[in-house]
C-alpha positions in Angstrom: 12.3 34.2 31.3 14.3 31.0 29.9 12.7 27.8 29.4 14.5 25.1 30.7 14.7 21.1 30.4 16.0 18.9 32.6 18.0 15.7 31.9 19.7 12.9 33.8 23.4 12.1 33.4 24.9 8.8 33.8 26.3 9.9 37.3 22.8 10.1 37.9 22.6 14.0 39.7 20.1 16.4 37.8 21.9 18.7 35.4 20.0 21.9 33.7 20.2 23.0 30.0 18.9 26.2 28.7 16.7 26.3 25.6 19.1 26.0 22.3 21.8 23.5 24.1 19.4 20.5 23.5 18.6 19.8 19.4 14.9 19.8 18.5 15.1 18.8 14.9 12.8 21.2 12.7 10.4 18.3 11.8 10.3 16.6 8.5 12.6 16.4 5.8 12.2 16.8 2.0 14.3 16.1 -1.1 14.1 16.5 -4.7 15.9 15.7 -7.8 14.9 16.5 -11.4 17.2 16.2 -14.9 16.2 19.0 -16.9 17.3 17.0 -20.1 14.8 13.9 -19.3 17.6 11.5 -18.5 16.3 8.7 -16.1 18.2 8.0 -12.9 17.4 5.5 -10.1 16.2 6.1 -6.8 19.2 5.5 -5.5 20.2 9.3 -5.4 16.9 10.6 -3.2 17.1 7.8 -0.9 21.1 8.8 -0.4 19.7 12.6 0.6 17.2 11.4 3.1 20.3 9.5 5.3 21.9 12.6 6.6 18.5 14.0 7.6 17.5 10.8 9.4 16.9 12.9 12.8 14.5 14.9 11.1 12.3 11.7 11.2 10.9 9.8 13.5 10.0 6.3 11.7 6.6 7.5 11.4 6.3 7.9 7.9 8.8 8.0 4.9 7.9 8.0 1.1 8.8 8.9 -2.6 7.4 9.9 -5.7 9.0 9.1 -9.3 7.9 10.6 -12.6 9.0 8.6 -15.8 8.9 5.3 -13.8 6.4 3.2 -15.9 7.1 4.1 -20.0 5.8 0.9 -20.7 2.5 1.8 -19.3 2.7 5.8 -20.0 -0.7 5.9 -21.3 -2.6 4.3 -18.7 -3.2 5.7 -15.1 -1.0 3.6 -12.3 -3.3 3.1 -9.3 -1.1 2.0 -6.3 -3.7 0.9 -3.4 -3.0 -0.3 -0.1 -5.6 -3.3 1.3 -6.4 -4.3 4.5 -7.6 -7.7 3.5 -8.5 -9.4 0.4 -12.4 -8.6 1.2 -11.4 -5.0 0.5 -9.3 -5.7 -2.5 -12.3 -8.0 -4.0 -14.6 -5.1 -3.4 -12.2 -2.4 -5.0 -11.7 -4.6 -7.9 -15.3 -4.8 -8.5 -15.7 -1.5 -8.6 -12.4 -0.6 -10.6 -13.9 -3.1 -13.1 -17.4 -1.0 -13.5 -15.5 2.2 -14.5 -11.8 1.1 -16.0 -10.4 -1.1 -18.3 -7.8 -3.1 -16.5 -4.7 -3.8 -18.5 -2.5 -5.1 -15.7 -2.9 -6.0 -12.1 -0.1 -7.0 -9.6 1.4 -6.6 -6.4 4.0 -3.9 -6.2 7.4 -5.6 -5.6 9.0 -4.9 -2.2 12.3 -6.2 -0.2 11.2 -7.6 3.2 13.3 -6.0 5.8 13.1 -6.4 9.8 12.3 -2.4 9.9 9.3 -2.1 7.8 6.7 -4.3 9.4 2.6 -4.7 9.4 2.4 -4.3 6.0 -1.3 -3.9 4.4 -1.6 -5.9 0.9 0.2 -3.4 -1.6 -1.1 -3.5 -5.3 -1.1 -1.8 -8.6 -3.4 -1.6 -11.4 -2.7 0.2 -14.7 -6.3 1.2 -15.9 -7.9 3.3 -18.4 -11.2 5.0 -18.0 -13.9 3.1 -19.8 -15.1 5.3 -22.9 -18.9 4.1 -22.5 -18.9 5.5 -18.8 -17.1 8.5 -19.7 -20.0 9.4 -22.2 -22.8 8.7 -20.2 -21.1 10.8 -17.4 -20.1 13.7 -19.9 -16.6 14.2 -17.8 -12.9 14.7 -18.9 -10.7 11.8 -18.1 -8.8 13.8 -15.5 -11.9 14.5 -13.6 -13.5 11.3 -14.0 -10.7 9.7 -12.6 -10.1 11.9 -9.4 -13.9 11.3 -8.5 -13.3 7.6 -9.0 -10.3 8.1 -6.5 -12.4 10.1 -4.3 -15.1 7.4 -4.0 -13.0 4.5 -3.5 -11.0 6.5 -0.4 -14.3 7.2 1.3 -17.0 4.3 0.2 -14.7 1.0 0.3 -13.8 0.5 3.7 -9.9 -1.3 4.0 -9.3 0.7 0.9 -6.6 3.4 0.2 -5.7 4.7 -3.2 -2.4 6.2 -2.7 -1.1 7.1 -6.1 -3.2 7.7 -9.3 -1.2 9.3 -11.9 0.3 8.7 -15.8 3.8 7.2 -16.1 4.2 8.0 -11.9 3.8 6.9 -9.1 4.1 7.2 -5.0 5.9 4.8 -2.7 5.1 4.9 1.0 4.9 3.3 4.3 5.5 3.7 8.4 9.2 3.9 8.6 12.1 5.8 8.3 12.6 7.1 4.8 16.1 5.4 3.7 14.1 1.9 4.8 11.1 2.6 2.8 13.3 3.2 -0.4 14.7 -0.3 -0.2 11.8 -1.6 1.1 10.2 -1.0 -2.2 12.9 -1.6 -4.2 13.3 2.1 -5.7 17.3 1.1 -6.5 15.3 -1.1 -9.6 13.3 1.8 -11.0 14.4 4.6 -13.3 12.6 8.2 -13.4 13.5 12.0 -14.8 12.6 13.4 -11.3 12.2 12.3 -7.9 10.7 13.4 -4.4 11.3 12.1 -0.8 9.7 12.9 2.8 10.8 11.8 5.9 7.7 12.4 8.4 7.6 13.9 11.6 3.9 13.8 12.8 2.9 16.1 15.3 -1.2 16.3 15.1 -1.9 12.8 13.6 -0.7 9.1 14.1 1.8 7.6 11.7 0.1 5.2 9.3 0.6 3.7 6.0 -1.9 6.0 4.5 -0.8 9.2 5.9 2.7 9.0 5.0 4.1 11.5 2.3 4.0 12.3 -0.5 0.2 12.9 -0.9 -0.9 12.7 -4.7 -4.2 13.2 -6.9 -3.6 12.2 -10.4 -0.2 13.5 -11.7 0.5 15.9 -8.6 2.1 14.9 -5.8 3.2 17.0 -2.8 5.5 16.7 0.0 5.5 18.8 3.2 7.6 20.3 6.0 5.8 21.9 8.7 2.3 22.6 9.8 -0.4 24.8 8.2 -2.8 26.6 10.7 -5.2 27.7 8.0 -6.2 23.6 7.8 -9.8 24.4 8.4 -10.5 27.5 6.2 -8.6 25.7 3.4 -10.8 22.3 3.9 -14.0 23.7 3.7 -13.3 25.7 0.9 -11.9 23.0 -1.5 -14.8 20.5 -0.1 -17.4 22.8 -1.4 -15.9 21.6 -5.0 -16.3 18.0 -4.1 -12.8 17.3 -2.8 -13.2 14.9 0.5 -10.2 15.3 3.0 -10.3 12.3 4.7 -7.2 12.0 6.6 -7.2 15.2 8.5 -3.7 16.3 7.6 -2.5 19.5 5.9 -0.5 18.3 3.2 -3.8 16.2 1.7 -5.6 19.5 1.3 -2.6 21.3 -0.1 -2.5 18.4 -2.7 -6.1 19.3 -3.4 -5.5 23.1 -3.6 -2.8 22.4 -6.1 -5.3 20.2 -8.1 -7.9 22.7 -8.1 -5.8 25.8 -8.6 -3.8 24.1 -11.6 -6.1 21.5 -13.1 -9.8 23.4 -12.6 -8.9 26.8 -12.5 -6.1 26.7 -15.3 -3.7 29.0 -13.2 -0.1 28.6 -13.8 2.4 27.7 -11.4 3.6 31.1 -10.3 -0.1 32.0 -10.3 -0.8 29.2 -8.0 2.2 30.0 -5.5 1.1 33.6 -5.6 -2.2 32.1 -4.0 -1.3 29.8 -1.3 2.2 31.6 -0.2 0.3 35.2 -1.1 2.4 38.4 -1.0 1.5 40.8 2.0 -0.6 43.6 0.7 2.2 46.0 1.7 4.3 43.9 -0.9 1.9 44.1 -3.7 1.2 47.8 -3.1 5.0 48.3 -4.3 4.5 46.4 -7.8 3.6 47.7 -10.8 -0.2 48.3 -11.8 -0.3 45.3 -14.0 1.3 43.2 -11.5 -0.7 44.4 -8.6 -4.1 44.1 -10.4 -3.2 40.6 -10.6 -1.8 39.7 -7.4 -4.9 41.6 -5.9 -7.5 39.7 -8.0 -5.6 36.3 -6.7 -5.8 37.2 -3.1 -9.4 38.4 -3.3 -10.4 35.4 -5.3 -8.9 32.8 -3.5 -8.5 34.2 0.1 -9.4 31.2 1.5 -6.4 29.1 -0.1 -4.0 31.3 1.2 -1.7 28.5 3.8 -1.0 29.8 6.9 2.0 28.8 9.2 5.3 27.2 8.5 5.9 25.3 5.4 8.1 24.2 2.5 6.9 21.9 -0.1 8.0 20.2 -3.2 5.2 19.9 -5.8 5.6 17.2 -8.4 4.2 17.3 -11.8 4.2 15.9 -15.3 7.9 17.5 -16.7 8.8 19.4 -13.7 8.8 20.4 -10.0 8.0 23.2 -8.0 9.5 24.4 -4.7 8.0 27.1 -2.1 8.3 28.4 1.0 5.8 29.9 3.1 5.9 33.8 2.8 7.9 34.1 6.1 10.4 31.1 5.3 9.9 29.4 8.7 11.2 26.4 7.2 14.5 25.7 5.7 15.1 24.8 2.1 17.9 25.0 0.0 18.6 24.6 -4.0 21.5 23.7 -5.9 22.5 22.0 -9.4 25.4 20.1 -11.3 24.9 20.2 -15.0 21.5 19.6 -16.1 20.2 18.2 -12.7 18.8 20.7 -10.3 18.7 19.6 -6.3 16.0 20.5 -3.9 16.6 19.4 0.2 15.9 20.6 3.7 19.5 20.6 4.2 22.5 21.2 2.2 24.0 18.0 3.5 21.1 16.4 1.7 22.1 17.8 -1.5 25.6 17.0 -1.1 24.6 13.5 -0.6 23.0 13.5 -3.9 25.9 15.5 -5.6 29.2 16.2 -3.7 30.1 18.9 -6.2 26.5 20.6 -6.4 27.1 24.0 -7.3 25.0 27.4 -7.1 23.3 26.1 -3.8 20.9 28.8 -2.2 17.8 29.3 0.1 15.3 30.4 -2.0 13.1 33.7 -0.2 9.9 33.1 1.6 6.8 32.8 -0.9 9.4 32.5 -4.0 8.4 29.9 -6.4 11.4 27.4 -7.4 10.0 25.9 -10.8 12.1 23.3 -12.9 10.7 21.9 -16.2 12.1 19.2 -18.4 13.0 20.0 -21.5 9.6 19.7 -23.9 9.5 16.3 -25.5 12.3 14.9 -23.3 10.0 12.9 -20.8 
């Protein structure tokens, strides 16, 4: 039996439309651009990509991540932090000073707009872990920073660290992404790669911290979809010290990628084979060596299989990885022009970044698209 939707036209009589005659966007929009030669570009291209995908968002969240944007502070971790009030800021800065050397602290510059309202205090800090504290805790630098971020986000009321990598930063807010990009003045930043997201939340309210990208250290994730494996994924990842405080699937995907890539040392291809694992029937058709590897990954990390519709772009130092769920239940297209590679939910968004883009195609489900910058170029 068909599903019907009733609307009231201007004349006042009730009309009936069949399913398919009303456009319901496939919620959320993602876009990305990267220069394989490391050429830096402003955020204007990726902001432009979000405009033709406006209806994929509902104004409850937009955000961007840029890589290579802080060359003058490239050796320091850039903490981007939302504060509820000055008391929250004072408490957080006290904790920071106990763990880090703060080489620069400042408000993140914004451009006031009536379309972005109720903004929190938005600050950034360029920091280095104190060597004495590192030695006492006997941790490597990245693990130390990751634990510090988790502690600040769970123990400090009114504080949320939403970006913590080196020579990169996330910028997000409640609003449509094209407005968020102008609010943060991303046309004044330059980076070798950019990702973007327009949010259409389904299970969580829109708030500043809940917008995408979600980040930890140098990893950032933008995500279109809704995963049904959230609880299984969360329970597994929290056994290893990660704390999912926002009850949103993109946060847990970010922590999964950090766990697999940084802590387990998997390659990008192997991590993709965990979260979008091939079907057993597909594995059975592989060669013996490939069968053994894929069987090991599916068995060892079975709780990290991400089920449900998704398309994601993972940002990291020196590259991007785009990935669909294995059934390809969310759209994603890839194109290129010269040394630039473009990724988006729709071809129209790629054309907005590069009208003459070439080799546009739609990757298969579970097929990672990995683009890296030439070694040393960034």
